[in-house]
C-alpha positions as CSV (number, residue, x, y, z in Angstrom):
1,M,72.2,-177.5,-17.4
2,A,69.7,-179.7,-19.1
3,Y,69.8,-181.7,-22.3
4,Q,67.5,-183.6,-24.6
5,V,68.5,-186.1,-27.3
6,R,66.2,-186.8,-30.2
7,S,66.3,-188.1,-33.7
8,Q,65.2,-186.2,-36.8
9,G,65.7,-188.0,-40.1
10,D,69.3,-189.3,-40.2
11,A,70.5,-186.9,-37.5
12,T,70.8,-187.1,-33.7
13,I,70.0,-183.7,-32.2
14,V,71.5,-183.0,-28.8
15,A,69.7,-179.9,-27.4
16,L,71.6,-178.2,-24.6
17,S,70.2,-175.5,-22.3
18,G,71.3,-173.5,-19.3
19,D,74.9,-173.2,-18.1
20,V,77.5,-175.5,-19.7
21,D,80.2,-175.2,-17.1
22,L,82.7,-177.2,-15.0
23,D,79.9,-178.9,-13.1
24,S,77.9,-180.0,-16.2
25,S,80.6,-180.4,-18.8
26,P,81.4,-184.1,-17.9
27,K,77.7,-185.0,-18.6
28,V,77.7,-183.0,-21.8
29,R,80.9,-184.7,-22.9
30,N,79.4,-188.2,-22.3
31,V,76.2,-187.4,-24.1
32,L,78.0,-185.9,-27.1
33,L,80.5,-188.8,-27.3
34,D,77.7,-191.4,-27.0
35,S,75.9,-189.6,-29.8
36,V,79.0,-189.6,-32.0
37,R,79.5,-193.3,-31.4
38,E,76.1,-194.0,-33.1
39,K,77.9,-192.9,-36.4
40,R,74.9,-190.6,-37.4
41,C,75.1,-186.9,-38.0
42,V,75.2,-185.1,-34.7
43,L,73.7,-181.7,-34.4
44,V,74.2,-179.8,-31.1
45,E,71.4,-177.3,-30.7
46,M,72.5,-174.4,-28.4
47,S,69.8,-171.8,-28.6
48,D,69.0,-172.1,-24.9
49,V,72.7,-172.1,-23.7
50,S,73.0,-169.1,-21.4
51,Y,76.6,-169.6,-20.5
52,I,79.5,-171.8,-21.6
53,D,83.0,-171.9,-20.1
54,S,86.2,-173.5,-21.3
55,S,85.3,-176.9,-20.0
56,G,82.1,-176.8,-22.0
57,I,84.0,-175.7,-25.1
58,A,86.5,-178.6,-24.5
59,S,83.6,-181.1,-24.4
60,L,82.4,-179.7,-27.8
61,V,85.9,-179.9,-29.3
62,E,86.5,-183.4,-28.1
63,A,83.2,-184.6,-29.6
64,Y,84.0,-182.8,-32.8
65,Q,87.4,-184.4,-33.0
66,S,85.9,-187.9,-32.3
67,A,83.3,-187.3,-35.1
68,R,86.0,-186.2,-37.5
69,R,88.1,-189.4,-36.8
70,D,85.0,-191.5,-37.6
71,S,83.9,-189.3,-40.6
72,T,80.7,-188.5,-38.7
73,P,79.1,-185.2,-39.6
74,F,79.0,-182.8,-36.5
75,A,77.6,-179.3,-36.4
76,L,76.4,-176.7,-34.0
77,V,73.0,-175.2,-34.6
78,A,71.0,-172.2,-33.4
79,V,73.9,-171.1,-31.2
80,S,72.9,-168.5,-28.5
81,E,74.5,-165.1,-28.5
82,A,76.3,-165.8,-25.3
83,A,77.8,-169.1,-26.6
84,M,78.7,-167.6,-30.0
85,R,80.7,-164.8,-28.2
86,V,82.8,-167.5,-26.5
87,L,83.2,-169.5,-29.8
88,E,84.3,-166.3,-31.6
89,L,86.8,-165.3,-28.9
90,A,88.4,-168.8,-29.2
91,R,88.1,-168.6,-33.0
92,L,86.2,-171.8,-33.0
93,D,83.5,-170.3,-35.1
94,Q,86.0,-170.9,-37.9
95,V,86.4,-174.6,-36.9
96,F,82.8,-175.8,-36.3
97,S,80.2,-176.0,-38.9
98,I,77.5,-173.7,-37.5
99,H,73.9,-173.4,-38.9
100,A,71.0,-171.2,-38.0
101,S,68.6,-174.1,-37.5
102,V,68.4,-177.9,-37.4
103,S,66.5,-177.8,-40.7
104,D,69.3,-175.7,-42.3
105,A,71.9,-178.2,-41.1
106,I,70.0,-181.2,-42.4
107,A,69.4,-179.4,-45.7
108,D,73.2,-178.7,-46.0
109,G,74.0,-182.3,-45.3
110,D,75.6,-181.7,-41.9
């Protein structure tokens, strides 16, 4: 798993790639929570996520909950097919704000 954090406008984009699993999810959790603490819109770009397990999903959910508590916009963008299948199975596609691209999310105010 690799990640990149960058700013675009008023948003912090956290781009994840590779496998988000038990080994990498603690790092993902820390990166996401650090980004949420900045109190800027957080967009998690997931187009290059090839696999995500329950620990990776738990990291996303924890960051989402932290963002909600702080009224910080939080969304997933460009979610890979593999990651989307897991989100749909857990019905989290109904919970997270999900956008096709970073520019769509920014345009929608997420």
